[in-house]
C-alpha positions in Angstrom: 63.1 23.9 258.6 60.8 21.1 257.4 57.9 21.9 259.7 57.9 25.5 258.6 58.0 24.4 255.1 55.0 22.1 255.5 52.7 25.1 256.3 52.0 26.7 253.0 52.1 23.6 250.8 49.5 21.9 252.9 47.2 24.8 252.5 47.8 24.5 248.7 46.6 21.0 249.0 43.2 22.2 250.4 43.0 24.9 247.8 43.2 22.2 245.0 39.7 21.2 246.2 38.1 24.1 244.5 39.9 23.3 241.4 37.9 20.3 240.7 35.2 22.5 239.1 37.5 22.9 236.2 38.3 19.7 234.3 35.9 17.2 235.6 32.7 19.2 235.3 31.5 17.2 232.1 32.4 14.0 233.6 29.0 12.9 234.6 28.2 15.2 237.4 30.6 14.2 240.3 31.2 17.2 242.5 34.4 16.0 243.9 37.6 17.3 242.2 39.5 14.6 240.5 43.1 15.3 241.3 42.5 17.9 243.8 45.1 16.3 246.1 48.5 15.0 245.5 51.7 15.2 247.4 51.3 15.8 251.2 47.6 15.0 250.9 47.3 13.7 254.5 49.2 16.5 256.3 47.4 19.3 258.1 49.0 22.7 258.4 50.1 23.9 261.9 47.6 25.9 263.8 46.6 29.3 262.3 44.5 31.0 259.7 45.4 30.7 256.0 44.2 32.4 252.9 44.9 32.0 249.3 43.6 32.0 245.7 43.3 29.3 243.0 43.0 29.2 239.3 42.5 26.5 236.7 41.7 25.7 233.1 40.8 22.4 231.6 40.4 20.9 228.2 38.3 18.1 227.0 37.9 16.9 223.4 37.0 13.2 223.7 34.0 11.3 224.8 34.3 7.9 226.2 31.5 5.4 226.0 30.3 2.8 228.5 33.1 0.3 227.2 35.8 2.8 227.1 35.4 3.3 223.3 36.6 6.7 222.2 34.8 9.2 220.1 35.9 12.7 219.0 33.8 15.1 221.2 33.4 18.7 221.2 36.3 21.0 222.4 35.3 22.1 225.9 37.4 24.6 228.0 36.3 25.2 231.5 37.7 27.8 233.9 37.6 28.4 237.6 39.1 30.7 240.2 38.3 31.9 243.6 39.4 32.6 247.2 39.7 30.0 250.0 40.2 30.3 253.8 41.4 27.6 256.1 41.6 27.5 260.0 43.5 25.2 262.0 43.1 25.3 265.8 45.0 24.2 268.9 41.7 22.4 270.1 42.4 18.7 270.3 39.8 16.1 269.4 40.7 12.5 269.9 44.4 13.7 270.0 44.2 15.6 266.6 43.9 19.2 265.7 40.4 20.5 264.8 40.3 22.6 261.4 37.8 23.9 258.8 38.0 25.2 255.2 35.7 27.3 253.1 36.1 27.8 249.3 34.1 30.1 247.1 34.7 29.0 243.4 33.6 30.9 240.3 33.4 29.1 237.0 32.6 30.0 233.3 30.2 26.9 232.8 29.1 23.7 234.3 28.1 20.9 231.8 25.5 18.1 232.3 27.0 15.0 230.6 26.1 13.7 228.0 25.0 17.2 226.9 28.4 18.8 226.1 27.5 21.6 223.9 27.5 25.1 225.5 26.1 26.6 222.3 27.6 29.9 223.2 25.3 30.0 226.3 27.9 30.8 228.8 27.5 34.4 230.1 31.0 34.5 231.7 32.2 33.8 235.1 29.7 33.3 237.8 29.4 31.6 241.3 29.8 27.9 241.3 29.2 25.4 244.1 30.2 26.6 247.6 32.7 24.2 249.2 32.6 24.0 253.0 34.6 21.5 255.2 33.4 22.4 258.7 35.1 19.4 260.5 38.6 18.2 260.1 40.9 16.4 262.5 44.6 16.1 261.7 47.1 13.9 263.5 50.8 13.9 263.2 53.2 11.1 264.4 56.9 10.6 264.2 56.7 7.0 265.1 58.6 4.7 262.7 56.6 2.4 260.5 57.5 -0.2 257.9 58.5 1.9 254.9 57.8 5.0 256.5 60.7 5.6 258.8 60.1 9.4 259.1 56.6 8.9 260.6 53.1 9.6 259.3 50.3 12.3 259.2 46.6 11.5 258.9 43.6 13.7 258.3 39.9 13.0 258.6 37.3 15.5 257.1 33.6 15.9 256.5 32.8 18.3 253.6 29.7 19.4 251.7 29.1 21.2 248.5 26.1 23.4 248.1 24.6 24.3 244.7 24.9 28.1 245.1 25.7 28.7 241.4 23.3 29.3 238.6 21.3 26.1 237.7 18.4 25.7 235.3 17.6 22.0 233.9 18.8 22.0 230.4 20.3 25.5 230.3 23.4 26.0 228.5 24.9 28.6 230.9 24.8 26.7 234.3 27.8 27.4 236.6 26.4 24.8 239.1 25.2 21.2 238.8 22.1 21.8 240.9 22.7 19.2 243.5 24.2 18.9 247.1 27.0 16.5 247.9 28.1 15.2 251.3 31.7 13.8 251.4 33.7 11.8 253.9 37.5 11.5 253.4 40.6 9.9 255.0 43.9 11.0 253.9 47.5 10.0 254.9 51.1 11.1 254.3 54.1 8.8 255.0 57.6 10.1 255.1 60.1 7.2 253.9 63.3 8.7 255.5 63.7 10.1 259.1 64.7 13.5 257.5 61.3 13.5 255.7 62.9 14.2 252.2 60.9 11.5 250.5 57.1 11.1 251.0 54.1 9.2 249.6 50.4 10.2 250.1 47.0 8.8 249.6 43.5 10.2 250.0 40.2 8.3 249.9 36.9 10.0 249.5 33.3 9.0 249.5 30.7 11.2 247.8 27.0 11.1 248.5 25.0 13.0 245.9 21.6 14.5 246.3 18.8 14.8 243.6 19.2 17.7 241.1 17.0 20.7 241.6 13.9 20.8 239.4 14.5 17.5 237.6 14.0 13.8 238.4 17.8 12.9 238.3 19.9 11.6 241.3 23.5 11.2 240.4 25.2 7.9 241.6 27.6 8.1 244.5 31.4 7.8 243.8 34.6 6.6 245.5 37.7 8.6 244.7 41.4 7.9 245.4 44.1 10.4 245.0 47.8 10.1 245.4 51.2 11.8 245.2 54.8 10.7 245.6 57.7 13.2 245.6 60.8 14.5 247.2 61.9 17.8 248.8 64.1 20.1 246.8 65.8 23.4 247.8 68.2 26.0 246.6 70.8 26.9 249.2 70.3 30.2 251.0 67.1 30.9 249.4 63.3 30.2 250.0 62.7 28.8 246.6 62.4 25.1 247.7 59.3 22.8 247.9 58.4 19.5 246.4 58.8 17.8 243.2 56.8 14.5 242.1 54.0 12.8 240.5 50.3 12.9 241.4 47.3 11.0 240.2 43.7 9.8 240.8 41.2 7.3 240.3 37.3 7.8 240.3 34.7 5.0 240.5 31.0 5.6 240.4 29.6 2.9 242.9 25.8 3.4 242.8 23.3 3.9 239.9 22.1 7.1 238.5 18.4 7.1 238.9 15.4 9.1 237.8 12.9 9.6 234.9 15.0 12.5 233.5 18.4 10.6 233.4 19.8 10.4 230.0 19.6 6.7 228.7 23.5 6.4 228.5 23.8 7.1 232.3 20.8 4.8 233.5 22.7 1.5 233.4 26.3 2.7 233.2 28.6 4.0 235.7 31.5 6.6 235.2 35.2 5.6 235.7 38.3 7.7 235.0 41.9 8.1 235.9 44.6 10.8 235.8 48.3 11.3 236.3 50.8 14.1 235.8 53.6 16.1 237.4 53.4 18.3 240.3 55.6 21.2 241.5 55.5 23.0 244.7 57.9 25.9 245.2 58.4 29.1 247.3 58.6 26.9 250.4 55.2 25.3 249.5 53.4 28.6 248.9 53.0 27.8 245.1 51.6 24.6 243.6 51.4 23.7 240.0 49.9 20.4 238.8 49.2 19.2 235.3 47.2 15.9 234.8 46.3 13.9 231.9 43.1 11.8 232.0 42.9 8.1 230.7 40.8 4.9 231.0 37.5 7.0 231.0 34.2 5.2 230.7 30.8 7.2 230.4 32.5 10.4 230.6 34.6 13.0 228.8 38.4 12.8 228.7 41.2 15.6 228.5 43.7 17.2 230.7 43.9 20.2 233.1 46.3 22.7 234.5 46.0 23.7 238.3 47.7 26.6 240.0 47.4 27.5 243.8 48.9 30.0 246.0 48.4 30.3 249.8 50.0 32.1 252.7 49.4 32.1 256.5 47.8 35.4 257.8 49.9 37.3 260.3 47.5 36.9 263.2 
């Protein structure tokens, strides 16, 4: 049944949040994860408690200047994994279900752009930024709309990222970026046909960054847009089905990075970057695999990333 098959994949969409620490960490210190959502981004899982794990690896080998000019950069490999728990309740707020998510990511290293060399300073996997989304409201509607004859889902969330990982200004083995981030997001999924086989999703985020610990450096705020378009697939008489489609994102820094310790290249230039790639969800949505290529970068590094998530509802 479609409703049952929505459960696990929607959780995996949330799990992708923690994967943002993988590829984008050298991208001028935006804590939000580029490409953390794709298909079904606006659909909240049915009430229950869900648990899962995520893992990811990202590669960057190109530096993009303020005008988008490319230069060969150091080869950077960033890794992350960790557990995540999500709760969706029967409590209604403004007609939607209340929910919450907590993720505990571990990373091998976090890089302060434009300082990209790790110099062998990484001392292995350690705690990164704690991800907490204590307030989410999800709405579901079967009302027909133009283009979306199968109805729409909408989700609003407040999230914060806490600098719980290792951070010392200028160190080569940081696993945190040493700053807080408050985030507001609005996400939507539209079902094209009444059988809800075809769907398109979009997610808009606004990130408000704090000053970095121990240094006069306040990263500029960012707007992020993430999307996914796909179709359900299935194997008769099995539980192998899921979704197959394309996902992507755009990130624009919208306020200046300020402070006496901000590198010159970041003082008067803002980060921009885009990404696109295939996404596959299988095992009735329990497993999601997403590969994204970055392009159009300015004042950042550029590369690609592989993301894998697995999530299941707990039996209580």
